[in-house]
C-alpha positions, -999 to +999 in steps of 0.1 A: -101+713-510-100+714-472-083+742-453-068+736-418-084+759-392-066+769-359-075+789-328-055+819-317-031+797-297-025+778-330-043+747-318-058+727-346-096+730-345-109+713-377-108+711-415-131+735-434-142+734-470-123+762-488-155+781-494-161+785-456-125+794-450-126+822-477-159+834-463-144+836-427-114+856-441-137+881-459-159+885-428-128+892-408-134+863-385-101+846-396-068+855-410-048+834-436-015+819-424+013+826-449+037+798-459+062+814-435+038+807-406+029+844-401-007+856-398-014+881-425-042+906-431-065+903-461-047+931-479-013+916-473-026+882-485-040+896-517-008+916-525+016+887-519+027+863-546+021+827-535+040+797-548+022+764-554-012+779-545-045+774-561-067+804-568-104+811-566-114+830-597-144+853-602-151+877-631-131+906-617-110+889-590-084+862-583-081+851-547-052+829-535-067+800-516-050+796-481-040+761-469-043+773-432-063+799-414-064+811-378-096+823-361-080+851-341-109+855-316-113+818-309-096+800-280-102+767-264-108+773-227-084+755-204-111+743-180-125+718-206-120+682-198-117+655-224-146+631-222-136+594-220-149+579-253-137+553-277-128+580-303-108+600-278-089+568-267-082+561-303-068+597-307-048+595-275-032+562-285-027+575-321-046+545-335-019+520-325-023+488-305-008+495-271+005+459-269+019+450-304+022+485-319+002+477-350-016+506-367-054+501-366-083+516-384-111+528-362-131+497-370-102+473-361-095+491-328-110+476-296-107+491-261-091+471-234-089+473-196-052+471-186-064+457-152-094+436-162-128+443-148-127+408-133-097+419-112-113+451-101-102+474-130-123+504-137-132+522-169-109+552-165-084+570-187-055+554-168-069+518-172-081+518-208-060+515-240-067+508-277-056+474-289-061+450-318-086+422-316-059+394-316-040+410-286-073+416-268-083+380-272-049+366-262-048+389-232-082+378-219-084+384-182-046+385-176-026+417-170-003+429-198+019+460-196+010+484-225+038+500-246+029+534-231+015+540-197-021+553-202-026+589-190-054+614-188-050+636-219-054+673-219-074+691-245-041+704-261-027+669-263-059+655-280-060+685-304-023+681-314-026+644-318-058+647-338-041+672-362-014+646-368-040+619-377-046+608-412-072+624-435-093+593-432-096+598-394-101+636-396-134+631-414-149+622-380-139+655-364-175+664-355-177+632-334-146+643-316-158+679-310-190+666-294-169+647-269-159+676-247-176+680-213-173+715-198-166+711-162-158+741-141 
């Protein structure tokens, strides 16, 4: 079972195996998040009755497995900039073709220059979108208007959108986390 991990600003960080989440709680690096949304201490967590919760059992102990934890000392610095990559474009556009709206798997998604390179278009956040292969081929070197105007995403936007992505796409979280460039 995977556990959602958040930073102290409640921005989604990643999914952790339940073993690592429990270890982080016992080492006091993280706190469980109760069903009500409140952070609770380990003692409170153990003394509370949990509905619809799985338990980790040992010989002398039964521990309720949290679905969400918060690393209370971790925060994503605001001066991080999101690196322009195919994965981050896919997350920004929520895996949808920006011309026809079709949901795409990562394999089906192609990146497209809104203003084609042949017309002087650059590879920038504001000129790149994710689209399906049929739309990309039909568009060719013409200029189409995407459904949403492309923007430069913030770290918060990417993190929030990534937390909303399907489990299939979350398995590539490590690739996403490697795509930050720290620029002061």
